C-alpha positions, 0 to 999 in steps of 0.5 A, a space after each residue: 500500500 502506497 500513500 496518496 502522493 498528492 497529499 503527502 506532507 512536506 514536513 513531518 515531526 516524530 516523537 521517537 518514544 518507546 526505546 527503553 520499553 522496547 528493550 525491557 520487553 526483550 530483556 535487554 538493558 533499557 538503554 540498549 533500545 536507543 541503539 535499535 532506535 538509531 538504526 530505525 532513524 536511518 531507515 526512516 530517512 530513506 522512506 521519507 526520501 522515497 515519498 518526497 517528504 522534504 523535511 523531518 524533525 525528530 525529537 531525539 532528546 529532551 532537556 529533561 532527559 539529561 536527568 537520566 541515570 549516569 550509565 544510560 546518559 553516557 551510553 546515549 552520548 556514545 550513541 550520538 557520537 557514533 551517529 554524527 560520525 556516521 552521518 559526516 562520512 555518509 556519501 548519501 548526505 551530499 548525493 541527496 543534498 540533505 541538510 542537517 540541523 541540530 536544534 535545542 540547548 546544544 550547549 548542554 552537551 559535552 564539548 566534543 559532541 557540540 563540535 561534531 554538531 557544528 561540523 555536520 551543520 557546517 558541512 550540509 548548510 548549503 544542501 537544499 533537497 531535504 532537511 533533517 532537524 534533530 531536536 536535542 536537549 530540546 524542549 518546547 517551553 525552553 525554546 519559547 523562553 530562549 526566543 523571548 530572551 533573544 528578542 528582549 536583548 534586541 530591544 535592549 540594544 535598540 535593534 528592534 522596537 517593541 511594536 515590531 514584535 509579531 508572529 513572524 518576529 517571534 518565529 524567526 527567533 525560535 530554534 526552528 522557523 518551520 511548522 510540521 504538517 504532521 506529527 507522529 508519536 510512537 510508544 502508545 502515549 497520547 501527549 506532546 511532551 513539550 515538542 514544538 509547542 509553538 510550531 505544532 499549533 495547526 499540525 495534524 497528530 497521529 499516535 500509534 501503539 508501536 514502540 519506535 524501534 518497531 516502527 516500519 515502512 508500512 506504519 509510515 504509509 498508514 500515517 500518510 494515508 490517514 493524513 491524506 484523509 483529513 481536512 486541515 483547518 487553520 482556525 477553531 
């Protein structure tokens, strides 16, 4: 079953939930689920290219996740190191002109990971066929607070006047100035968990029971077909 291509969303956000529960179900250490989840992200990127989905925003790590147990946190950091290393060396990034952004309070990461983030963004900044936004050390409320601070600083220094503040000004100061058409959450939970608080106000939401490592191409197709049946409304 293929999606209705004339109604495929331009931009999809995904809350990658259920990695640890998936691992526990298989009687593995909880943090091993993140390894499975990373491999599934690689497949997801291929599926999105196949269906001409131009932008993808992935909720990889929240600000609150920094409170995870030390051994799990360290494992996550090593997974991110390996992921950025593979991405930097992956020839498909240049072949398909994929731009990679990292959004969030990236200063919370270890210095070497911050450097890897900067390098992959610098390398891909001119690519314009596809965009992957990695929400890391991310929180929707935190994003709004940080945007307010940036605008306040611009007012303080006289760069803008208070009357110039509007939705466009505010969006421009967010980590992400782009709004998903569709947001998918795996793992069975039916909440947004502080993901894209500003950008998601008119997004269509789909919640599925499968854990993220269990997500398959057929599940993406089902979500796309469900999206194609909906009539989007940009008001009450």
